[in-house]
C-alpha positions as CSV (number, residue, x, y, z in Angstrom):
1,M,29.7,-42.3,1.8
2,L,26.4,-40.9,0.4
3,S,27.6,-37.3,0.6
4,R,30.8,-38.3,-1.3
5,I,28.7,-39.8,-4.0
6,V,26.5,-36.7,-4.2
7,A,29.6,-34.6,-4.5
8,A,30.9,-36.7,-7.3
9,V,27.6,-36.6,-9.1
10,L,27.4,-32.8,-8.9
11,L,31.0,-32.5,-10.0
12,S,30.4,-34.9,-13.0
13,A,27.3,-33.2,-14.2
14,G,29.1,-32.3,-17.4
15,L,29.7,-36.0,-18.1
16,F,26.3,-37.5,-17.1
17,A,23.6,-34.8,-17.0
18,E,21.5,-34.1,-20.1
19,S,21.2,-30.4,-21.1
20,A,18.7,-28.5,-23.2
21,F,20.7,-27.3,-26.2
22,S,20.1,-23.5,-26.4
23,Q,22.2,-20.6,-27.4
24,T,23.6,-19.3,-24.0
25,A,26.1,-16.5,-23.5
26,P,29.0,-17.4,-21.2
27,N,28.1,-16.8,-17.5
28,P,30.6,-14.4,-15.8
29,L,29.5,-15.5,-12.3
30,Q,31.3,-18.2,-10.3
31,P,29.0,-21.0,-8.9
32,S,28.5,-21.5,-5.1
33,L,30.9,-23.7,-3.3
34,T,29.8,-26.0,-0.5
35,T,31.4,-28.9,1.4
36,D,30.3,-32.5,2.1
37,A,30.3,-34.2,5.6
38,Q,34.0,-34.9,5.3
39,G,34.8,-31.2,4.5
40,R,35.5,-31.9,0.8
41,P,34.6,-29.0,-1.6
42,V,31.5,-29.7,-3.7
43,F,31.3,-27.8,-7.0
44,R,27.8,-27.5,-8.5
45,I,28.4,-27.7,-12.3
46,T,25.9,-26.5,-14.9
47,V,26.2,-27.7,-18.5
48,V,25.1,-25.2,-21.1
49,G,24.8,-25.4,-24.9
50,R,26.3,-23.3,-27.6
51,A,26.2,-23.4,-31.4
52,V,29.0,-22.9,-34.0
53,P,29.0,-23.3,-37.8
54,A,30.5,-26.7,-38.8
55,V,31.7,-27.7,-42.3
56,N,31.5,-31.1,-44.1
57,Y,34.9,-31.2,-45.8
58,R,35.8,-33.0,-49.0
59,P,38.0,-36.0,-48.2
60,R,41.4,-36.5,-49.8
61,R,41.2,-33.5,-52.1
62,G,41.2,-29.8,-51.9
63,D,41.9,-27.3,-49.1
64,T,39.3,-25.2,-47.3
65,E,40.2,-22.0,-45.6
66,L,38.1,-20.5,-42.7
67,D,38.5,-17.5,-40.4
68,M,38.8,-17.7,-36.7
69,I,37.0,-14.8,-35.0
70,G,37.0,-13.7,-31.4
71,T,33.9,-14.0,-29.2
72,S,32.5,-11.4,-26.8
73,L,35.1,-12.6,-24.2
74,M,38.0,-11.7,-26.5
75,P,36.7,-9.7,-29.5
76,R,40.1,-8.7,-30.7
77,A,41.3,-12.2,-31.2
78,R,41.8,-13.2,-34.9
79,G,43.1,-16.3,-36.8
80,E,43.0,-18.3,-40.0
81,I,42.9,-22.1,-40.4
82,E,43.2,-24.4,-43.4
83,V,41.6,-27.9,-43.5
84,S,43.2,-30.3,-45.9
85,G,41.6,-33.7,-46.8
86,K,44.2,-36.5,-46.5
87,K,44.0,-40.2,-46.8
88,G,42.1,-41.3,-43.7
89,Y,42.3,-38.0,-41.8
90,M,42.0,-34.3,-41.9
91,E,45.0,-32.0,-41.4
92,I,44.4,-28.6,-39.8
93,T,47.0,-25.8,-39.9
94,G,46.3,-22.4,-38.4
95,E,47.8,-19.2,-37.2
96,F,46.3,-17.0,-34.4
97,D,46.9,-13.4,-33.2
98,R,45.8,-10.9,-30.5
99,I,45.3,-13.6,-27.9
100,E,45.5,-12.4,-24.3
101,P,46.6,-14.4,-21.2
102,P,43.9,-16.9,-20.0
103,T,44.3,-16.0,-16.3
104,Q,42.1,-13.0,-16.9
105,F,39.1,-15.4,-16.7
106,G,40.3,-16.8,-13.3
107,P,43.5,-18.1,-11.8
108,E,42.6,-21.7,-12.7
109,Y,42.8,-21.0,-16.4
110,L,46.4,-21.4,-17.6
111,T,46.2,-22.3,-21.2
112,Y,44.0,-22.5,-24.4
113,V,42.8,-25.7,-26.1
114,I,41.7,-26.2,-29.7
115,W,38.6,-28.3,-30.2
116,A,36.8,-30.0,-33.1
117,V,33.0,-30.2,-32.5
118,T,30.8,-32.6,-34.5
119,P,27.3,-31.5,-35.5
120,E,26.0,-33.9,-32.8
121,G,27.8,-31.9,-30.1
122,R,30.8,-34.3,-29.5
123,A,33.9,-32.3,-28.7
124,V,37.4,-33.6,-29.5
125,N,40.6,-32.1,-27.9
126,L,42.9,-31.3,-30.9
127,G,45.7,-29.9,-28.8
128,E,47.1,-26.9,-26.8
129,L,47.6,-23.3,-28.0
130,Q,50.2,-21.7,-25.8
131,I,50.3,-17.9,-26.3
132,K,53.9,-17.6,-25.2
133,D,55.1,-19.8,-28.0
134,E,54.6,-19.2,-31.7
135,R,50.9,-19.2,-32.3
136,R,50.9,-21.6,-35.2
137,V,49.4,-25.1,-35.0
138,R,49.3,-28.2,-37.2
139,V,47.0,-30.9,-35.9
140,T,45.0,-33.8,-37.4
141,T,41.6,-35.4,-36.7
142,D,39.7,-38.4,-38.0
143,L,36.4,-36.4,-38.0
144,Q,34.8,-35.6,-41.4
145,A,32.3,-32.8,-40.4
146,F,33.2,-30.4,-37.6
147,G,33.5,-26.9,-36.3
148,V,36.6,-25.4,-34.6
149,I,36.6,-23.5,-31.3
150,V,39.3,-22.3,-28.8
151,T,38.6,-22.3,-25.1
152,A,40.5,-21.3,-21.9
153,E,41.2,-24.3,-19.7
154,P,43.1,-25.2,-16.5
155,Y,45.3,-27.7,-18.3
156,F,45.8,-29.1,-21.8
157,A,44.4,-32.6,-21.2
158,V,40.8,-31.7,-20.4
159,T,38.2,-33.9,-22.1
160,Q,35.3,-31.4,-22.2
161,P,35.4,-27.7,-23.2
162,S,34.6,-24.9,-20.7
163,D,32.2,-22.1,-21.6
164,V,35.1,-19.7,-21.8
165,V,35.0,-19.7,-25.6
166,I,37.4,-17.1,-27.0
167,M,37.3,-18.0,-30.7
168,E,35.0,-19.8,-33.2
169,N,35.4,-20.6,-36.8
170,A,33.5,-18.7,-39.5
171,V,33.0,-19.8,-43.1
172,K,34.7,-17.3,-45.5
173,R,33.1,-16.0,-48.6
174,G,34.4,-17.4,-51.8
175,T,35.7,-20.6,-50.3
176,E,36.3,-23.0,-53.1
177,G,34.9,-26.6,-53.2
178,R,31.6,-28.0,-52.0
179,I,30.9,-27.0,-48.4
180,E,27.9,-28.0,-46.4
181,A,27.3,-25.7,-43.4
182,I,26.0,-27.5,-40.3
183,E,24.9,-26.0,-37.0
184,A,27.1,-27.8,-34.4
185,R,25.9,-27.7,-30.8
186,Y,28.2,-28.7,-28.0
187,E,28.1,-28.9,-24.2
188,L,30.3,-26.6,-22.1
189,L,31.4,-26.6,-18.5
190,K,30.2,-23.4,-17.0
191,R,32.9,-20.9,-16.0
192,G,34.0,-21.6,-12.4
193,S,33.1,-25.3,-12.6
194,Y,36.7,-26.2,-11.6
195,V,37.4,-23.7,-8.8
196,Q,36.2,-20.4,-7.4
197,N,38.7,-17.5,-7.2
198,Q,38.2,-17.0,-3.5
199,D,38.5,-20.7,-2.7
200,Y,41.5,-21.4,-4.9
201,A,43.7,-22.3,-1.8
202,Q,41.4,-25.1,-0.8
203,L,42.6,-27.1,-3.8
204,K,46.2,-27.0,-2.4
205,V,47.6,-25.8,-5.8
206,K,50.8,-23.8,-5.5
207,A,50.6,-20.4,-7.0
208,P,53.0,-20.6,-10.0
209,E,56.1,-18.8,-9.0
210,P,57.9,-16.6,-11.5
211,G,59.6,-18.7,-14.2
212,T,57.5,-21.8,-13.6
213,P,57.0,-23.7,-16.9
214,L,53.4,-23.6,-18.0
215,D,53.3,-27.4,-18.5
216,L,54.3,-27.8,-14.8
217,A,51.6,-25.4,-13.6
218,E,49.0,-27.2,-15.7
219,A,50.1,-30.6,-14.2
220,R,49.6,-29.2,-10.7
221,N,46.1,-27.9,-11.6
222,A,45.2,-31.2,-13.1
223,L,46.3,-33.3,-10.1
224,A,44.5,-31.0,-7.6
225,L,41.3,-31.1,-9.6
226,S,41.6,-34.9,-9.8
227,R,41.9,-35.1,-6.0
228,V,38.8,-32.9,-5.6
229,A,37.0,-35.4,-7.7
230,G,38.0,-38.2,-5.3
231,A,40.5,-39.9,-7.8
232,H,42.8,-40.8,-4.9
233,E,40.0,-43.1,-3.5
234,Y,38.2,-44.2,-6.7
235,A,41.2,-44.5,-9.1
236,P,44.1,-44.8,-6.7
237,E,46.5,-46.5,-9.1
238,T,46.1,-44.0,-11.9
239,Y,46.1,-41.1,-9.4
240,A,49.4,-42.4,-7.9
241,K,50.9,-42.6,-11.3
242,A,50.0,-39.0,-12.0
243,E,51.5,-38.0,-8.6
244,A,54.7,-39.8,-9.4
245,L,55.0,-38.1,-12.8
246,L,54.4,-34.7,-11.2
247,R,57.1,-35.4,-8.6
248,E,59.4,-36.5,-11.4
249,A,58.8,-33.1,-13.2
250,E,59.2,-31.2,-9.9
251,D,62.5,-33.0,-9.1
252,A,63.8,-32.3,-12.6
253,R,63.0,-28.6,-12.2
254,E,64.6,-28.4,-8.8
255,R,67.8,-30.0,-10.3
256,R,67.5,-27.2,-12.9
257,K,66.9,-29.6,-15.7
258,G,65.2,-28.0,-18.7
259,G,63.3,-28.9,-21.9
260,N,61.8,-32.3,-22.2
261,T,63.2,-33.4,-18.9
262,V,60.5,-31.3,-17.2
263,Q,57.9,-30.9,-19.9
264,Q,57.5,-34.6,-20.8
265,P,56.6,-35.9,-17.3
266,A,54.6,-32.8,-16.5
267,R,52.4,-33.2,-19.6
268,Q,52.0,-36.9,-19.0
269,A,51.1,-36.1,-15.4
270,A,48.3,-33.7,-16.6
271,Q,47.0,-36.3,-19.0
272,T,47.1,-39.1,-16.4
273,A,45.4,-36.9,-13.8
274,E,42.6,-36.2,-16.2
275,D,42.2,-39.9,-16.9
276,A,42.1,-40.5,-13.1
277,R,39.5,-37.8,-12.6
278,I,37.2,-39.2,-15.3
279,I,37.6,-42.8,-14.0
280,S,36.8,-41.5,-10.5
281,L,33.7,-39.7,-11.6
282,R,32.4,-42.6,-13.6
283,R,33.0,-45.1,-10.7
284,Q,31.3,-42.8,-8.3
285,E,28.4,-42.4,-10.6
286,E,28.2,-46.2,-11.0
287,E,28.4,-46.6,-7.2
288,F,25.7,-44.0,-6.8
289,Q,23.5,-45.6,-9.4
290,A,24.0,-49.0,-7.8
291,R,23.0,-47.7,-4.4
292,V,20.0,-46.0,-5.9
293,T,19.0,-49.1,-7.7
294,A,19.5,-51.3,-4.5
295,L,17.5,-48.8,-2.4
296,A,14.7,-48.7,-4.9
297,A,14.6,-52.5,-5.1
298,Q,14.6,-52.8,-1.3
299,R,11.8,-50.2,-1.1
300,E,9.8,-52.1,-3.7
301,A,10.4,-55.4,-1.9
302,D,9.4,-53.9,1.5
303,A,6.3,-52.4,0.0
304,L,5.3,-55.7,-1.6
305,A,5.8,-57.6,1.7
306,R,3.7,-55.0,3.5
307,A,1.0,-55.2,0.9
308,R,0.9,-59.0,1.1
309,A,0.8,-58.9,4.9
310,E,-2.0,-56.4,4.9
311,E,-3.9,-58.4,2.3
312,D,-3.6,-61.6,4.4
313,A,-4.7,-59.8,7.6
314,R,-7.7,-58.3,5.7
315,L,-8.8,-61.7,4.3
316,R,-8.5,-63.3,7.8
317,A,-10.5,-60.4,9.3
318,E,-13.2,-60.7,6.6
319,A,-13.4,-64.5,7.2
320,A,-13.9,-64.1,11.0
321,Q,-16.4,-61.4,10.4
322,A,-18.4,-63.6,8.0
323,E,-18.4,-66.5,10.5
324,A,-19.6,-64.2,13.3
325,E,-22.3,-62.7,11.1
326,A,-23.5,-66.2,10.1
327,A,-23.8,-67.2,13.8
328,R,-25.6,-64.0,14.7
329,L,-28.1,-64.5,11.8
330,A,-28.9,-68.1,12.8
331,A,-29.6,-67.0,16.4
332,E,-31.7,-64.1,15.3
333,R,-33.7,-66.3,12.9
334,Q,-34.5,-68.8,15.8
335,R,-35.6,-66.0,18.1
336,L,-37.8,-64.4,15.4
337,D,-39.4,-67.7,14.6
338,A,-40.3,-68.2,18.3
339,D,-41.6,-64.7,18.9
340,A,-42.9,-63.8,15.5
341,A,-46.6,-63.5,16.3
342,K,-46.2,-61.6,19.6
343,A,-43.6,-59.3,18.1
344,A,-45.8,-58.5,15.1
345,A,-48.8,-57.6,17.4
346,D,-46.7,-55.5,19.7
347,L,-45.0,-53.7,16.9
348,A,-48.3,-52.9,15.2
349,K,-49.7,-51.5,18.4
350,A,-46.6,-49.5,19.2
351,E,-46.5,-48.1,15.7
352,A,-50.2,-47.0,16.0
353,D,-49.6,-45.4,19.4
354,R,-46.5,-43.7,18.2
355,A,-48.2,-42.4,15.1
356,R,-51.1,-41.0,17.1
357,L,-48.9,-39.3,19.6
358,D,-46.7,-37.8,16.9
359,A,-49.8,-36.4,15.1
360,E,-51.1,-34.9,18.3
361,R,-47.8,-33.4,19.1
362,E,-47.4,-31.9,15.6
363,R,-51.0,-30.5,15.8
364,L,-50.4,-28.9,19.2
365,A,-47.0,-27.5,18.1
366,A,-48.5,-26.0,15.0
367,E,-51.3,-24.4,16.9
368,A,-48.9,-22.9,19.4
369,A,-46.6,-21.6,16.7
370,R,-49.5,-20.1,14.8
371,A,-50.9,-18.4,18.0
372,A,-47.4,-17.1,18.9
373,A,-46.9,-15.8,15.4
374,E,-50.3,-14.1,15.4
375,S,-49.6,-12.6,18.8
376,Q,-46.2,-11.2,17.7
377,A,-47.6,-9.9,14.5
378,Q,-50.5,-8.2,16.3
379,A,-48.1,-6.7,18.9
380,A,-45.9,-5.4,16.1
381,R,-48.8,-3.9,14.2
382,E,-50.1,-2.2,17.3
383,A,-46.7,-0.9,18.2
384,A,-46.2,0.4,14.7
385,L,-49.6,2.0,14.7
386,A,-49.0,3.6,18.1
387,A,-45.6,4.9,16.9
388,E,-47.2,6.3,13.7
389,R,-50.0,7.9,15.8
390,E,-47.4,9.4,18.1
391,K,-45.4,10.7,15.2
392,A,-48.5,12.0,13.4
393,A,-49.6,13.7,16.6
394,L,-46.2,15.3,17.2
395,R,-46.0,16.3,13.5
396,E,-49.4,18.0,13.8
397,Q,-48.4,19.6,17.0
398,L,-45.2,21.0,15.5
399,R,-47.1,22.2,12.4
400,V,-49.5,24.1,14.6
401,Q,-46.7,25.6,16.7
402,L,-44.6,26.6,13.7
403,N,-47.6,27.9,11.7
404,E,-48.3,30.3,14.6
405,I,-44.9,31.8,13.8
406,L,-44.6,31.5,10.0
407,E,-46.8,29.8,7.4
408,T,-46.1,26.0,7.7
409,R,-47.4,23.2,5.5
410,E,-47.0,19.5,5.6
411,T,-45.5,17.6,2.6
412,A,-44.1,14.2,1.9
413,R,-40.6,15.6,2.7
414,G,-41.6,17.0,6.1
415,L,-42.9,20.3,7.5
416,I,-42.0,23.3,5.3
417,V,-41.8,26.7,6.9
418,N,-42.0,29.6,4.4
419,L,-39.8,32.6,5.0
420,S,-41.0,35.3,2.6
421,D,-38.8,37.8,0.8
422,V,-39.8,40.6,3.1
423,L,-37.8,39.0,5.9
424,F,-34.5,40.0,4.1
425,D,-33.1,43.3,3.0
426,F,-33.7,44.0,-0.7
427,N,-31.4,41.9,-2.9
428,K,-29.4,40.9,0.2
429,A,-29.0,37.9,2.4
430,T,-29.1,39.8,5.7
431,L,-31.9,38.8,8.0
432,R,-34.2,41.6,9.3
433,P,-34.8,41.8,13.0
434,G,-38.3,40.4,12.6
435,A,-37.0,37.4,10.8
436,R,-34.4,36.8,13.5
437,E,-37.2,36.9,16.1
438,K,-39.3,34.4,14.3
439,L,-36.3,32.1,13.6
440,A,-35.3,32.2,17.3
441,K,-38.8,30.9,18.2
442,I,-38.6,28.2,15.6
443,S,-35.1,27.2,17.0
444,G,-36.6,26.8,20.4
445,I,-39.3,24.5,19.1
446,V,-36.8,22.4,17.1
447,L,-34.4,22.1,20.1
448,A,-37.3,20.8,22.2
449,H,-37.4,17.7,20.0
450,P,-34.0,15.9,19.7
451,G,-33.5,14.0,16.4
452,L,-35.2,16.7,14.2
453,K,-33.2,17.9,11.1
454,T,-33.7,21.1,9.2
455,Q,-32.8,22.2,5.7
456,A,-32.8,25.8,4.6
457,E,-33.6,26.1,0.9
458,G,-33.3,29.4,-0.9
459,H,-35.3,30.3,-4.0
460,A,-35.3,33.4,-6.3
461,D,-37.5,34.8,-9.1
462,A,-36.5,35.0,-12.8
463,I,-35.4,38.6,-12.8
464,G,-31.6,38.9,-13.1
465,S,-29.1,36.4,-14.4
466,D,-29.2,32.7,-13.5
467,Q,-25.8,33.0,-11.8
468,Y,-26.9,36.0,-9.7
469,N,-30.2,34.4,-8.6
470,Q,-28.4,31.1,-7.8
471,R,-25.8,32.8,-5.6
472,L,-28.5,35.0,-3.8
473,S,-30.6,32.0,-3.0
474,E,-27.5,30.2,-1.6
475,R,-26.5,33.1,0.5
476,R,-30.0,33.5,2.0
477,A,-30.2,29.8,2.8
478,E,-26.8,29.9,4.4
479,S,-27.8,33.0,6.4
480,V,-30.8,31.1,7.8
481,R,-28.6,28.1,8.6
482,S,-25.9,30.2,10.4
483,F,-28.6,31.9,12.5
484,L,-30.1,28.5,13.5
485,V,-26.7,27.2,14.5
486,Q,-26.1,30.3,16.6
487,Q,-29.4,29.5,18.4
488,G,-27.9,26.2,19.6
489,I,-29.0,23.7,16.9
490,S,-26.2,21.3,16.0
491,A,-24.4,22.1,12.8
492,D,-24.8,18.5,11.7
493,A,-28.6,18.8,12.0
494,V,-28.8,21.9,9.8
495,A,-28.2,22.0,6.0
496,A,-28.5,24.7,3.4
497,A,-29.1,24.6,-0.3
498,G,-29.8,27.2,-3.0
499,F,-32.0,26.5,-6.0
500,G,-32.0,29.9,-7.7
501,E,-35.0,30.3,-10.0
502,S,-35.3,26.5,-10.8
503,R,-38.3,25.8,-8.5
504,P,-40.9,28.6,-8.8
505,V,-44.3,28.2,-7.0
506,A,-46.0,30.9,-9.0
507,T,-45.6,32.7,-12.3
508,N,-42.8,35.1,-12.8
509,G,-44.9,37.2,-15.1
510,T,-46.5,39.2,-12.3
511,A,-45.1,41.1,-9.3
512,E,-47.2,39.1,-6.9
513,G,-45.9,35.8,-8.4
514,R,-42.3,36.9,-8.3
515,Q,-42.7,37.9,-4.7
516,Q,-43.9,34.4,-3.9
517,N,-41.0,32.9,-5.7
518,R,-38.5,35.0,-3.7
519,R,-38.5,32.9,-0.5
520,V,-36.5,30.7,1.9
521,E,-38.2,27.4,2.9
522,L,-37.2,25.7,6.1
523,V,-37.8,21.9,5.8
524,V,-38.2,20.2,9.2
525,S,-37.9,16.4,9.1
526,G,-36.5,13.5,11.0
527,E,-37.4,10.2,12.8
528,P,-39.5,11.8,15.6
529,I,-42.1,12.9,13.1
530,G,-41.7,10.1,10.6
531,K,-40.2,12.2,7.8
532,T,-36.8,11.6,6.4
533,G,-36.4,14.6,4.1
534,S,-34.6,12.3,1.5
535,E,-35.3,14.7,-1.3
536,V,-33.1,17.4,0.2
537,G,-30.3,18.5,-2.2
538,A,-31.5,16.0,-4.9
539,T,-30.9,18.6,-7.7
540,G,-27.4,19.2,-6.5
541,T,-27.6,22.9,-7.4
542,S,-25.9,24.3,-4.3
543,G,-22.4,24.1,-3.0
544,L,-23.8,24.9,0.5
545,N,-25.3,21.5,1.2
546,R,-23.9,20.3,4.4
C-alpha cells in the first residue's frame, strides 16, 4: 500500500508540489519510468515555471486584439485573438495557422488545448484546438486579467497544461484602450509526465488505427492515464462511468455510427476519466498524508513513553544511590570517630616516611642521571676529539704525500694541489707526460683513502677574451678530471669546473703573475679528512661541474 501511495504522490506532483517559479525552456528529455511493488508504472513528474505577458482587459466595453506567436517548439505557428468585454464574462475569438500535428512531441500528444493563465499562475482550460478542423475558436471565460497559451496535450479535458507550449500571446503595438501588462507565471507538467515513448504499450492504449476519430483516441488516452493513477481503486464509481462511456463510443463506432453518436460519449468519457484521475490523486495524497500524520503521532507517543520510562528509572536509581551513600557515610563516620587518634598518628608517620623516601629516591636518581649524562658527554667529546685528531693526522699525511709530488696547501675547503701552466701544451688542454706521471701518483694516493672527493678547477690569466679564457680553463679542468677517472677514481667522486680569469692569485700586469694565474687546482676533500669542499662550483661559471 505504501508503494502505491508513493506512486500516486510522484504522479500528482503537478497538483501538490510547490515549484520555484523561474523561466525554464521546455525539456526535450523523457523522465525515467520505474514500477512499484505491484508492477504498476510510476512516473516521476517535475513541475516547472514559465512566464507569459497577461493583460487586464476593460470589462463590458471595447475590443482588444493580440497576436499569438509560436514558441521555439513550433516557431512557424501564427495566430490572432480578439478579447471582448461582455456583461459578466470575456469573449475570446481567434484564428490560428501553420500548426503542425501534436504527435511530433510524442505519441501520447493527440490534440491542442487553449488556456487562460492568471497573473497568479492559475491555468483555466478554455477548450480544444483541433488542427484537422477549421482553426477558428470562440470561447468565453469569467477571468478579468489573463494571458493566453496553446499546449499539446493527450486529451482535451486535462486540468493542468503540459510544458509543450507551442504558442503564447503577445501584446500588439497600437492596441486601443487601457491595457495593463502583467507577467503571468504558470506551472507546467514536464514533457513525458504522462508516458514515455518506449513504454507506451504498458498503458494498454490501442494505437489509433487509420480513420479513428480524434475524440475517441483522446478518450482512450484519458482512461489509460486515469488507470495508471489508480482511479479504478480510489475513484471506482467515476472510473466505471468513464469506462462505460468509452464502451458506448466504441460500440457506436463499431456499428458505423458517426457524428455526435461517437463524439458525445467519447468526449464525456475523456472528461470523466480526468475527473477520476484527479479524485484518485487527491484521495491517495490524503491517505498518504493521513498515514504520515499517524506514523508521526505514533513515533512521538513512543518517544514520549520511552522518555518517561527512562526518567522514572533514573529517579529510582538516584534515590537508591542516595540511600546507599547515606548508609555508607554513617558507617564511615562511626569508624572514623572510634579510630581518629590512631589513624591520625599512623597517617602522620606514614606521610613523613614516604616523604623522606621519596626525597632520597629523587636525589639518588638525579645524581645517577647527572653522572650518566656527564659520562656520555665526556665519551662523546673524547670520541669527537679522537676522530678530529685522526682526520687531522690523515689530512697532514696526505698533504705531505701530495706536496712531494706537486705543491699542496691546506685551506678551509680542503687540500689544494696546484698544477702549473707548464704541465700543459701552450694554449691547449693536453696534459704533458710529466703532468700525467704526477697525476697518476696523486690518483694512487686518493684511491688509497675511500670517501675522498676531488675537484679540478681551471684558471686563466687576463690575456685574450673572457670567453676564450673561460673555455680554456674548462677544457684543462675536464682534461685533468678525465685522466683521474682513467686512473680508476669513480666518476661520481671527481668534478671539474672552469673559472676563466675570475679568480687570479697574482697580478696580470707581469709575466710572472700571469704564469701563476694560469693553473689547474685539484681540491681534495671529503669526510676522511674532515673537509666537505662545499664551496666547489659556488660561482656556477662552468658547465663542466659534475
